[in-house]
C-alpha positions in Angstrom: 79.0 97.5 118.3 79.2 99.1 114.9 79.4 102.9 115.1 77.2 105.1 113.0 78.4 108.4 111.6 76.2 111.4 111.1 77.5 112.9 107.9 74.9 113.7 105.2 75.4 113.7 101.4 75.6 117.5 101.6 78.3 117.3 104.2 80.4 114.9 102.1 79.8 117.0 98.9 81.4 119.9 100.8 84.3 117.7 102.0 85.0 116.7 98.4 85.3 120.3 97.4 87.4 121.2 100.5 90.1 118.6 99.9 90.3 118.8 96.1 93.8 119.0 94.8 93.1 119.6 91.1 95.6 122.0 89.6 97.7 122.0 92.8 100.7 120.5 91.0 99.8 121.8 87.5 97.0 121.3 85.0 98.8 118.3 83.4 99.7 116.5 86.6 99.1 112.8 86.9 101.0 112.0 90.1 98.7 113.6 92.6 99.7 113.3 96.2 102.9 111.4 95.3 104.2 114.9 94.6 104.3 115.3 98.4 107.1 112.7 98.6 110.3 114.8 98.2 113.9 113.7 98.0 114.3 114.9 101.6 111.4 112.8 102.7 112.9 109.7 101.1 116.2 110.4 102.8 114.3 110.8 106.1 112.7 107.4 105.5 116.1 105.7 104.7 117.5 107.0 108.0 114.9 104.9 109.8 116.5 101.7 108.7 118.6 100.5 111.7 118.3 96.7 111.8 117.8 95.8 108.1 114.7 93.8 109.0 112.1 93.6 106.2 108.4 92.8 106.6 106.2 92.1 103.6 102.7 93.6 103.7 101.2 91.5 100.8 98.8 88.6 100.7 99.8 85.5 98.7 98.4 85.8 95.2 94.9 84.3 95.5 94.6 81.4 93.0 91.4 79.9 94.6 88.0 81.4 94.1 86.1 82.4 97.2 83.5 84.8 98.5 86.0 87.6 98.4 87.7 86.5 95.2 85.5 86.3 92.2 88.5 86.6 89.8 91.2 84.3 91.1 94.7 84.6 89.8 95.4 82.1 87.0 98.7 80.3 87.5 99.7 77.6 85.0 103.0 75.7 84.8 103.8 75.7 81.1 107.0 73.6 81.5 107.4 71.2 84.4 110.1 68.8 85.4 107.7 65.9 85.7 107.5 65.8 81.9 111.1 66.2 81.0 114.1 64.0 80.5 117.8 64.4 79.5 120.6 66.2 81.2 119.3 69.8 80.7 115.9 71.1 81.6 114.0 73.9 83.3 110.6 75.1 84.3 108.3 78.0 83.3 104.9 79.3 84.2 102.2 81.8 83.2 100.2 84.3 85.4 97.1 86.2 84.7 95.9 88.7 87.4 92.8 90.9 87.7 94.2 93.1 90.5 91.1 95.1 91.5 88.7 93.6 94.0 89.0 92.3 97.6 91.6 89.6 97.5 94.8 90.7 95.7 97.2 93.2 97.3 97.3 96.0 94.7 97.8 99.7 94.1 95.0 101.6 92.5 96.0 104.1 89.8 94.3 107.5 89.8 92.4 106.4 86.7 90.6 103.7 88.6 87.6 105.8 89.8 85.4 108.3 88.1 83.0 110.8 89.8 80.5 112.7 87.6 82.5 111.6 84.5 85.8 112.9 85.8 88.9 111.4 87.3 91.8 113.1 89.2 92.8 116.6 88.0 89.7 116.9 85.9 90.6 114.5 83.2 87.6 113.0 81.4 86.7 109.4 82.1 86.8 108.8 78.3 90.6 109.0 78.6 90.4 105.4 79.9 89.7 103.4 76.7 89.7 99.8 75.5 93.4 100.3 74.7 94.2 101.5 78.2 94.4 104.6 80.4 95.6 107.6 78.4 95.8 109.7 81.7 96.4 108.9 85.3 97.8 105.4 84.7 99.8 103.3 87.1 102.9 104.6 85.4 102.8 107.5 87.9 104.6 105.1 90.2 107.0 103.8 87.5 110.1 104.8 89.5 108.9 103.3 92.7 107.2 104.8 95.8 109.5 105.2 98.8 108.7 107.2 101.9 108.2 107.0 105.6 105.5 104.6 106.4 103.3 104.9 109.5 101.0 102.1 110.8 97.9 103.1 112.8 96.5 99.9 114.3 92.9 100.6 115.2 92.0 97.1 116.3 94.9 97.4 118.8 93.6 100.8 119.9 90.2 99.4 120.7 91.6 96.3 122.5 90.2 93.8 120.0 91.5 91.2 117.6 89.5 92.7 114.7 86.9 95.4 114.0 83.4 94.1 113.2 82.0 94.2 109.7 80.9 97.7 108.8 82.7 99.2 111.8 83.7 102.8 111.2 87.1 104.4 111.8 86.8 108.1 112.4 89.2 111.0 112.3 89.2 110.9 116.1 90.3 107.3 116.0 93.3 108.2 113.8 94.3 110.9 116.2 93.8 108.6 119.2 95.9 105.9 117.6 98.7 108.4 117.1 98.7 109.4 120.7 98.5 105.8 121.9 101.4 104.7 119.6 103.5 107.8 120.1 103.7 108.7 116.4 102.4 111.5 114.2 101.5 111.3 110.5 103.4 114.0 108.6 103.4 115.5 105.1 104.5 112.9 102.5 104.0 109.9 104.7 102.4 106.6 103.5 99.7 105.9 106.0 98.6 102.3 106.7 95.5 101.5 108.7 94.9 98.1 110.3 91.4 96.8 111.0 92.4 93.3 112.0 91.0 91.7 108.8 93.9 89.1 108.7 92.9 87.9 112.2 89.2 87.7 111.3 89.9 85.8 108.1 92.1 83.3 109.9 89.4 82.8 112.6 86.2 83.0 110.6 87.2 82.4 107.0 86.8 84.7 104.0 83.6 86.6 103.5 82.0 88.7 100.8 82.5 92.4 100.9 78.8 92.7 100.4 78.5 91.6 104.0 80.6 94.6 105.1 84.1 95.7 105.7 85.6 97.8 108.5 87.3 100.9 107.2 87.6 104.7 107.3 84.5 106.8 107.6 84.2 109.9 105.4 85.1 112.3 108.2 88.7 111.0 107.9 89.1 112.8 104.5 89.9 116.3 105.8 92.3 114.7 108.4 94.2 112.9 105.6 94.3 116.1 103.5 95.5 118.3 106.4 98.2 115.8 107.3 99.4 115.6 103.7 99.1 111.8 103.3 100.8 110.8 100.1 99.5 107.2 99.8 96.9 105.3 101.9 96.9 101.6 102.5 94.6 99.2 104.5 94.1 95.6 105.2 90.7 96.2 103.7 90.0 98.7 100.9 90.3 101.8 103.1 86.5 102.4 102.7 84.1 101.2 105.4 81.3 99.2 103.8 78.6 100.2 103.9 79.8 103.8 103.8 77.1 105.3 106.0 76.6 108.2 103.6 73.8 108.3 101.0 75.1 109.0 97.5 78.7 108.2 98.4 79.1 104.4 98.4 83.0 104.6 98.6 84.1 108.0 99.8 87.8 107.0 100.2 87.9 105.7 96.6 85.7 108.5 95.2 87.3 111.4 97.1 90.8 110.3 98.1 91.6 109.1 94.6 89.5 111.5 92.4 89.6 114.7 94.4 92.8 114.4 96.3 94.9 112.3 94.0 95.9 109.8 96.7 96.8 106.3 95.4 95.3 103.5 97.5 96.8 100.2 98.5 94.0 97.7 98.9 94.0 94.3 100.6 97.3 94.5 102.5 98.5 92.0 105.0 99.2 94.0 108.1 99.3 91.4 111.0 103.0 90.8 110.6 103.8 94.5 110.4 101.7 95.2 113.5 103.5 92.5 115.4 106.9 93.9 114.3 105.9 97.5 115.3 104.5 96.4 118.7 107.7 94.4 119.4 109.8 97.5 118.8 107.2 100.0 120.1 108.0 101.8 116.9 105.3 102.6 114.4 107.2 104.4 111.7 109.6 102.8 109.2 110.9 103.0 105.6 108.3 101.9 103.2 109.0 100.7 99.7 106.5 100.0 97.0 107.4 99.1 93.4 104.3 98.9 91.1 104.8 97.1 87.8 105.6 99.4 84.8 102.4 98.5 83.0 101.9 101.2 80.4 98.2 102.5 80.5 97.4 100.2 83.4 94.7 100.9 86.0 96.4 99.1 88.9 99.3 96.9 89.8 99.7 93.9 92.1 102.3 94.8 94.6 104.4 93.4 97.5 104.8 96.4 99.8 107.9 96.3 102.1 108.4 97.9 105.5 112.0 98.1 106.5 113.2 98.6 110.1 
């Protein structure tokens, strides 16, 4: 059964003001909550590596169109061995990727979303022009994003393979998952939330996001702010769809990105990570993310890595 929250637009308006980080790290800041990841935090994360086991949290780049993939990745072999002769040859190819959407694992830059004409830290939306983002671009992560990662598996918490379309994850669910898994989200952590989307896709096939996605309800925002989450990732797009709040169609994107300055990792693959965590009964790990150094970019495709 899909839960239904009770927050009104007025409630979420107040939450947006409550969690706003504009000016917290200076009037010219473009890194947002990445500032919460300190050298000490990165060292703490590195100390979690005991086995050297690496788990990728990315989907394969989606080259086929589908109900969740209106802009498939273009991949062309520009030089193939089937058309070459002689004793020296090679191969080459070309990629074109539209990272935003519901199919490619990607990191949203803080310039990705506008609310009332503004983006994170009060910059005007006109700073994103036809020649690229002049403020809040993906270059905030140019030196990589490395911290302690924590996975909260909500499907596992509820004893199901996947959450239903439109099923809401509340702040109480996040706290309950912490208790069940014996872990606590801390300042500077990268939080990953699993809804079971991978299992549903494998069983039922791909579907349009217009039909719904499980995800975080707006009451999670104060929880994320209080815990000091530096980056938020999900096997969906973090937002539950529909949002359940009039006037706020995507509160995680609109408030976590714009008000809080939290970069979002969308469309992760988390089934392998969940299995690795369950096998070890260990839900915290070193997490490494290296967005492409795309000057003035609004996003980057990524291959996030959890290291045990």
